[in-house]
C-alpha positions as CSV (number, residue, x, y, z in Angstrom):
1,M,-58.2,51.2,48.3
2,N,-54.5,50.8,47.4
3,T,-53.6,53.1,44.5
4,S,-49.8,53.1,45.1
5,G,-47.4,51.1,43.0
6,S,-47.5,48.2,45.4
7,T,-49.3,44.9,44.9
8,E,-52.9,44.6,45.8
9,K,-54.1,41.0,45.5
10,S,-57.7,40.3,44.4
11,A,-58.3,43.9,43.6
12,K,-61.4,44.8,41.6
13,V,-60.8,45.9,38.0
14,A,-63.5,47.2,35.7
15,V,-63.2,46.6,32.0
16,I,-65.6,48.8,30.1
17,G,-66.4,47.3,26.7
18,G,-67.1,43.6,26.1
19,G,-65.4,43.5,22.7
20,S,-62.5,41.3,21.7
21,F,-59.6,43.3,23.3
22,G,-61.5,44.2,26.5
23,S,-62.4,40.5,27.0
24,A,-58.8,39.4,26.4
25,L,-57.5,41.9,29.0
26,A,-60.2,40.8,31.4
27,D,-59.0,37.3,31.0
28,I,-55.4,38.2,31.9
29,L,-56.5,40.1,34.9
30,G,-58.8,37.3,36.0
31,H,-56.1,34.7,35.7
32,N,-53.8,37.0,37.7
33,G,-56.2,36.7,40.6
34,H,-58.2,39.9,40.3
35,R,-61.9,40.3,40.4
36,V,-63.0,41.7,37.0
37,A,-66.2,43.4,36.1
38,L,-66.6,43.2,32.4
39,Q,-69.2,45.6,31.1
40,F,-71.3,44.8,28.0
41,R,-73.7,47.1,26.2
42,T,-76.8,44.9,26.9
43,A,-78.0,42.8,29.7
44,E,-78.6,39.9,27.3
45,A,-74.9,39.8,26.3
46,A,-73.8,40.0,30.0
47,A,-76.1,37.2,31.0
48,A,-74.9,35.0,28.1
49,F,-71.3,35.6,29.1
50,N,-72.0,34.8,32.8
51,A,-73.7,31.5,31.8
52,S,-70.7,30.3,29.7
53,H,-67.7,32.5,30.3
54,I,-67.4,32.6,26.5
55,N,-67.7,35.8,24.5
56,A,-69.4,34.1,21.6
57,K,-69.5,37.1,19.3
58,Y,-65.9,38.3,19.6
59,L,-63.8,35.4,21.0
60,P,-65.8,32.2,20.1
61,G,-64.7,29.0,21.5
62,I,-62.4,30.5,24.2
63,T,-63.4,30.0,27.8
64,L,-62.3,33.1,29.8
65,S,-61.3,33.3,33.5
66,A,-63.9,32.4,36.1
67,N,-62.9,35.6,38.0
68,I,-64.8,37.7,35.4
69,T,-68.3,38.8,36.1
70,A,-70.2,40.5,33.3
71,T,-72.7,43.4,33.8
72,A,-74.5,45.9,31.6
73,D,-74.5,48.5,34.4
74,L,-71.7,51.0,34.1
75,A,-72.0,52.2,37.7
76,E,-72.0,48.7,39.1
77,A,-68.9,47.9,37.0
78,V,-66.8,50.8,38.1
79,H,-67.9,51.0,41.8
80,G,-65.0,50.0,44.0
81,A,-62.7,49.3,41.1
82,T,-59.0,50.3,41.7
83,L,-58.4,50.3,38.0
84,V,-60.8,51.0,35.1
85,L,-59.9,50.0,31.5
86,V,-62.0,51.8,28.9
87,C,-62.2,49.6,25.8
88,V,-64.9,51.1,23.6
89,P,-64.7,52.5,20.1
90,S,-63.9,56.2,19.8
91,P,-67.3,57.2,18.4
92,W,-68.9,56.2,21.7
93,F,-66.0,56.9,24.0
94,R,-67.1,60.3,25.4
95,E,-70.7,59.2,25.8
96,T,-69.6,56.1,27.7
97,V,-67.2,57.9,29.9
98,R,-69.7,60.7,30.7
99,A,-72.3,58.1,31.7
100,M,-69.9,56.4,34.1
101,A,-68.4,59.5,35.6
102,P,-70.9,60.0,38.4
103,A,-69.9,56.6,39.8
104,L,-66.1,57.4,39.8
105,N,-64.0,58.9,42.5
106,A,-60.7,60.8,42.2
107,E,-58.6,58.0,43.5
108,Q,-59.5,55.6,40.7
109,M,-57.1,55.0,37.9
110,L,-58.4,55.2,34.3
111,V,-56.6,53.7,31.3
112,S,-57.8,54.0,27.7
113,T,-57.1,51.2,25.2
114,T,-59.0,52.9,22.4
115,K,-57.0,53.7,19.3
116,G,-58.9,56.7,17.9
117,I,-59.3,60.5,17.7
118,E,-62.7,62.1,18.5
119,T,-64.3,63.5,15.4
120,G,-65.0,67.3,15.7
121,T,-62.8,68.0,18.7
122,F,-59.6,66.2,17.6
123,K,-59.3,65.0,21.2
124,L,-57.3,61.9,22.1
125,M,-59.0,59.4,24.5
126,T,-56.9,60.4,27.6
127,E,-57.9,64.0,27.0
128,I,-61.6,62.9,27.1
129,L,-61.0,61.0,30.3
130,G,-59.5,64.1,31.9
131,E,-62.4,66.3,30.7
132,E,-65.3,64.1,31.7
133,T,-64.2,62.5,35.0
134,P,-63.0,63.5,38.4
135,C,-59.9,61.2,38.0
136,T,-56.4,62.6,37.6
137,R,-54.6,59.2,37.4
138,I,-54.9,58.5,33.7
139,G,-53.0,56.5,31.1
140,A,-53.1,54.9,27.7
141,L,-52.4,51.3,26.7
142,S,-51.4,50.6,23.1
143,G,-49.3,48.2,21.0
144,P,-49.4,45.3,18.5
145,N,-52.3,43.7,20.3
146,L,-54.4,41.4,18.2
147,A,-57.0,40.3,20.7
148,K,-57.6,36.8,19.4
149,E,-53.9,36.0,19.7
150,I,-53.8,37.3,23.3
151,A,-56.9,35.4,24.2
152,A,-55.2,32.3,22.8
153,H,-52.2,33.0,25.1
154,K,-49.8,33.7,22.2
155,L,-46.8,35.9,23.0
156,S,-47.6,39.6,22.9
157,G,-46.4,42.9,24.2
158,T,-47.9,46.3,24.9
159,V,-47.1,49.8,26.2
160,I,-48.6,51.6,29.1
161,A,-48.1,55.4,28.9
162,S,-48.7,57.8,31.8
163,S,-47.1,60.5,33.8
164,D,-48.3,58.7,36.9
165,A,-45.5,56.2,38.0
166,G,-47.8,54.4,40.4
167,L,-50.4,53.7,37.7
168,V,-47.6,52.5,35.3
169,A,-46.3,50.1,38.0
170,I,-49.8,48.7,38.8
171,V,-50.7,48.2,35.1
172,Q,-47.4,46.5,34.4
173,E,-47.8,44.2,37.4
174,W,-51.4,43.3,37.0
175,L,-51.4,42.7,33.3
176,S,-48.1,41.0,33.0
177,C,-48.1,37.2,32.6
178,P,-46.0,34.5,30.8
179,Y,-47.4,35.4,27.4
180,F,-48.1,39.2,27.8
181,R,-45.3,41.7,28.5
182,V,-46.0,45.3,29.4
183,Y,-43.5,48.0,28.6
184,S,-43.7,51.7,29.7
185,N,-43.3,55.1,28.1
186,P,-44.0,58.5,29.5
187,D,-45.0,59.9,26.1
188,V,-48.7,59.5,26.4
189,R,-49.5,61.6,23.3
190,G,-47.0,59.7,21.1
191,V,-48.2,56.3,22.3
192,E,-51.8,57.2,21.6
193,L,-51.0,58.7,18.2
194,G,-49.0,55.6,17.2
195,G,-52.1,53.5,17.9
196,V,-54.3,55.9,16.1
197,L,-52.3,56.5,12.9
198,K,-51.2,52.9,12.1
199,N,-54.8,52.0,11.4
200,V,-54.7,54.3,8.3
201,Y,-51.8,52.5,6.8
202,A,-53.3,49.1,7.5
203,I,-56.1,50.1,5.1
204,A,-53.4,51.0,2.5
205,T,-51.6,47.7,2.9
206,G,-54.9,45.8,2.7
207,L,-55.6,47.6,-0.6
208,A,-52.1,46.7,-1.8
209,D,-52.7,43.0,-0.9
210,A,-56.0,42.9,-2.8
211,L,-54.4,44.5,-5.9
212,E,-51.5,42.0,-5.6
213,L,-48.9,44.8,-5.7
214,G,-46.3,42.6,-4.0
215,D,-44.0,42.6,-1.0
216,N,-41.9,45.5,-2.3
217,A,-45.0,47.7,-2.3
218,R,-45.7,46.7,1.3
219,G,-42.2,47.7,2.4
220,L,-42.6,51.0,0.6
221,I,-46.0,51.7,2.3
222,L,-44.7,50.8,5.8
223,T,-41.6,52.9,5.4
224,R,-43.4,55.9,4.1
225,A,-46.1,55.4,6.7
226,L,-43.5,55.7,9.5
227,A,-42.3,59.0,8.0
228,E,-45.8,60.4,7.8
229,M,-46.6,59.3,11.3
230,S,-43.5,60.8,12.9
231,R,-44.0,64.0,10.9
232,F,-47.5,64.3,12.4
233,A,-46.2,63.4,15.8
234,V,-43.7,66.3,15.8
235,K,-46.4,68.8,14.8
236,S,-48.7,67.3,17.6
237,G,-46.2,67.7,20.4
238,A,-45.2,64.0,20.7
239,D,-41.7,62.5,20.7
240,P,-41.0,61.0,17.3
241,L,-38.7,58.4,18.9
242,T,-41.8,56.8,20.4
243,F,-42.7,55.7,16.8
244,L,-39.6,53.6,16.7
245,G,-40.9,51.5,19.6
246,L,-43.5,48.9,20.2
247,A,-46.4,51.4,20.2
248,G,-45.2,52.8,16.9
249,V,-43.4,50.6,14.4
250,G,-44.3,47.4,16.3
251,D,-48.0,48.1,16.1
252,L,-47.6,49.4,12.5
253,I,-46.0,46.2,11.2
254,T,-48.5,43.9,12.9
255,T,-51.6,45.8,11.9
256,C,-50.4,46.3,8.3
257,T,-49.5,42.7,7.7
258,S,-52.1,40.7,9.6
259,P,-55.4,39.5,8.1
260,Q,-56.8,39.6,11.6
261,S,-56.6,43.4,11.5
262,R,-60.0,45.0,10.9
263,N,-58.4,47.9,9.1
264,F,-56.4,45.7,6.9
265,R,-59.5,43.7,6.0
266,V,-61.4,46.8,5.2
267,G,-58.7,47.9,2.8
268,R,-58.5,44.5,1.2
269,L,-62.3,44.3,0.7
270,I,-62.3,47.8,-0.9
271,G,-59.4,46.6,-3.2
272,Q,-61.6,43.7,-4.2
273,G,-64.3,46.0,-5.4
274,K,-66.5,46.5,-2.3
275,T,-67.8,49.9,-1.3
276,L,-66.7,51.4,2.0
277,D,-70.2,50.7,3.5
278,Q,-70.1,47.1,2.3
279,A,-66.7,46.5,3.7
280,V,-67.5,47.9,7.1
281,K,-70.7,45.9,7.2
282,E,-68.9,42.7,6.3
283,I,-66.3,43.2,9.0
284,G,-69.0,43.7,11.6
285,E,-66.7,45.7,14.0
286,V,-65.5,49.3,14.1
287,A,-62.5,49.9,11.9
288,E,-61.0,53.0,13.6
289,G,-58.8,53.8,10.6
290,V,-61.8,54.9,8.5
291,H,-62.6,57.6,11.1
292,T,-59.0,58.5,11.4
293,V,-58.5,59.2,7.7
294,R,-61.4,61.7,7.7
295,T,-60.5,63.3,11.0
296,V,-56.7,63.8,10.4
297,Y,-57.3,64.9,6.8
298,G,-59.4,67.8,8.1
299,R,-56.4,69.0,10.1
300,L,-53.6,68.8,7.6
301,A,-54.0,72.3,6.1
302,D,-53.9,73.9,9.6
303,M,-50.8,71.9,10.5
304,S,-49.0,72.7,7.3
305,I,-47.9,69.2,6.6
306,R,-48.4,66.6,3.9
307,M,-49.4,62.9,4.5
308,R,-49.6,61.7,1.0
309,I,-50.8,58.1,1.7
310,L,-53.5,59.4,4.0
311,E,-54.5,62.0,1.5
312,G,-54.8,59.4,-1.2
313,L,-56.9,57.2,1.0
314,H,-59.3,60.2,1.7
315,T,-59.8,60.6,-2.1
316,L,-60.6,56.9,-2.3
317,L,-62.9,56.5,0.7
318,F,-64.7,59.8,0.7
319,E,-64.3,61.4,-2.7
320,G,-65.0,58.4,-5.0
321,R,-61.6,58.3,-6.7
322,P,-60.9,54.8,-8.3
323,V,-58.3,52.6,-6.5
324,R,-56.0,52.5,-9.5
325,E,-56.0,56.2,-9.9
326,V,-55.1,56.6,-6.2
327,V,-52.1,54.2,-6.5
328,G,-51.0,55.9,-9.7
329,G,-51.2,59.3,-8.1
330,L,-49.1,58.3,-5.1
331,M,-46.4,56.9,-7.5
332,S,-46.3,60.1,-9.4
333,E,-45.7,62.3,-6.4
334,P,-42.4,64.3,-6.3
335,Q,-39.6,62.0,-5.3
336,M,-38.0,62.8,-1.9
337,E,-35.0,61.8,0.2
338,D,-35.1,58.3,1.5
339,V,-34.5,59.1,5.1
340,E,-37.3,61.4,6.1
341,F,-38.1,60.4,9.7
342,A,-39.9,63.3,11.4
343,G,-38.9,65.3,8.4
344,K,-40.7,67.8,6.1
């Protein structure tokens, strides 16, 4: 097994999670000549994919690479894989990783694409990979990556973060193609937190869109969001400059302005009068920002920081405060200096 930074043609890659993003990444890898094992939660879903090479639930109408073989068996998927991409929602991340751990060996490279924080432990996904597996070659992939656009071969970029230069080189080489560019950043914590936190503010811009607050309000939310995110990053040991890059402001802008974003859609549905449960049910996929609001809010007091937009969303989503009151409360907060990047 070649786990250096050099090219290994037709290597096996496992993609754990047959959702939209996992399927889009599997398609790139397959078209780049690699043998891809795409793991689905059920044997029925795997069989349906193998019969058509279409992920009808998440990427309808798009035929994916013939080099992808679907399976519901975690051990079968990861066995012999040089690289394993873990693309499952954060509530099931640890359970999934723990289940596949006995089939892994220390030489394999693991990369999380999940943008979430574990409830209760406040662990990021790379930390869970380190705790639950024998692998030490670990990284995180994050950026403005709307899966349907990637699957449709529209221009996109992402960031691979790891302290392992060989892993970074392989991910950049194996996932790069004419429509998908892979940048690198050694700040794993910052890259992960960028992907986690931007989902919160996508809910806020979705609300603003439903309430027809206008483009000025969107600019206000995005700018204040960047200040809150960088402030949290500093307290969490990340490099605030990471938030000025693709995994930070790039992902923030895309997620907060696109109707394709699950979190934006949740916010818009709530702004239209739906309850949180109704909105999540209508979306039909996990909106990580909902979990993130609750999880991060529970840590703010211990960290001695304020995140006013996130706090306002918590009162709306989990305390029953009316939308208009939340907006009014945010606008009546003490006024601050304009430039507050990584500030107080």
